[in-house]
C-alpha distance (Angstrom), angle and dihedral (degrees) to the residues before:
residue distance angle dihedral
M1 . . .
S2 3.78 . .
N3 3.78 88.7 .
N4 3.82 89.7 56.6
R5 3.81 92.7 52.2
S6 3.79 94.8 50.6
E7 3.81 90.6 51.7
S8 3.81 93.5 50.3
A9 3.80 91.3 44.6
S10 3.81 91.5 53.9
A11 3.83 95.5 43.9
P12 3.82 95.8 74.7
T13 3.81 88.9 47.8
R14 3.80 91.5 54.8
R15 3.80 91.4 46.2
H16 3.77 91.1 49.2
F17 3.79 91.3 48.4
L18 3.81 92.4 49.3
S19 3.79 91.6 46.9
V20 3.79 92.1 52.0
A21 3.81 91.8 44.1
V22 3.81 93.3 52.1
K23 3.79 93.7 45.5
S24 3.80 90.7 48.5
A25 3.79 92.0 47.9
V26 3.81 88.8 55.9
L27 3.80 102.3 36.9
I28 3.81 101.6 43.2
P29 3.84 95.3 59.9
M30 3.82 90.2 43.8
A31 3.79 90.6 54.1
G32 3.78 89.3 50.0
M33 3.81 91.6 52.1
G34 3.77 90.9 51.6
M35 3.79 91.6 51.7
A36 3.80 91.6 46.6
R37 3.79 90.8 49.8
M38 3.81 90.8 51.4
A39 3.78 90.7 50.6
V40 3.81 92.6 47.6
A41 3.80 92.7 48.4
A42 3.80 90.8 50.3
D43 3.80 90.9 50.7
L44 3.82 98.2 52.0
P45 3.80 114.7 119.5
H46 3.79 118.2 -123.8
L47 3.78 115.8 -102.4
S48 3.78 111.5 -110.3
P49 3.80 118.4 -140.6
S50 3.82 85.8 -132.8
D51 3.84 91.4 61.8
P52 3.85 107.9 116.1
T53 3.83 93.5 -122.9
A54 3.80 91.1 45.1
K55 3.81 90.0 51.4
A56 3.81 91.9 48.3
L57 3.81 89.7 53.4
S58 3.85 95.0 41.8
Y59 3.83 91.4 -118.3
V60 3.80 116.0 -175.5
E61 3.81 127.7 179.5
V62 3.82 91.9 -136.4
A63 3.81 111.6 45.2
S64 3.80 95.8 -152.7
E65 3.83 89.0 60.8
S66 3.83 91.7 62.4
K67 3.78 115.3 122.5
S68 3.82 92.8 -166.2
S69 3.79 117.4 118.1
A70 3.83 87.7 -139.5
Y71 3.82 91.7 65.3
K72 3.81 116.4 102.5
A73 3.80 123.4 -167.9
G74 3.80 110.4 -94.7
D75 3.82 95.1 27.9
A76 3.81 112.1 126.2
C77 3.80 139.6 147.6
D78 3.80 92.8 -101.6
N79 3.83 90.6 63.2
C80 3.82 95.7 40.2
A81 3.81 121.1 108.4
L82 3.82 90.3 -133.8
Y83 3.82 94.6 57.2
Q84 3.80 109.3 102.3
G85 3.78 101.2 -176.4
D86 3.77 134.5 94.6
R87 3.80 105.9 -70.9
K88 3.82 89.6 -136.8
A89 3.82 95.8 51.9
D90 3.80 123.6 95.0
W91 3.82 92.9 -130.2
G92 3.79 134.6 22.9
P93 3.81 145.0 158.2
C94 3.79 122.2 -79.5
A95 3.81 129.5 -158.8
V96 3.81 90.1 -131.9
F97 3.81 95.3 55.4
P98 3.83 107.2 40.7
G99 3.78 115.1 -162.8
K100 3.81 93.8 19.6
D101 3.79 135.6 88.2
V102 3.79 118.1 -132.1
S103 3.77 127.6 -153.0
A104 3.81 110.7 -94.8
K105 3.81 86.9 -138.7
G106 3.81 91.9 48.4
W107 3.78 130.6 100.7
C108 3.82 141.1 -159.2
T109 3.81 136.8 179.2
S110 3.82 90.2 -97.7
Y111 3.81 89.0 69.4
V112 3.84 113.4 140.6
K113 3.79 116.1 -173.5
M114 3.81 112.9 -124.2
S115 3.77 113.0 -114.3
């Protein structure tokens, strides 16, 4: 009978250990990815209006300075569905310009109004 008690007393300990181990194995790498993503986002260079892709899409850093007939007052990167940055930040990543940050107050012909 004493043998039975020691087994049941150790079972919850093993379960607890396995639970913690599995959760740690999942959460620790996820935390690392989040930190790496933050570091990558902070390191992105700003898109220059003279960049060939930016020129092709009539990108400007200040939307109201756009000379494109497609531009409508109030359109800007920070209210575009393709903008992936923090809406309150001055610069952020955009799906159209991978590896570059765009001005939140900028605009290009790829603009898609957020719904």
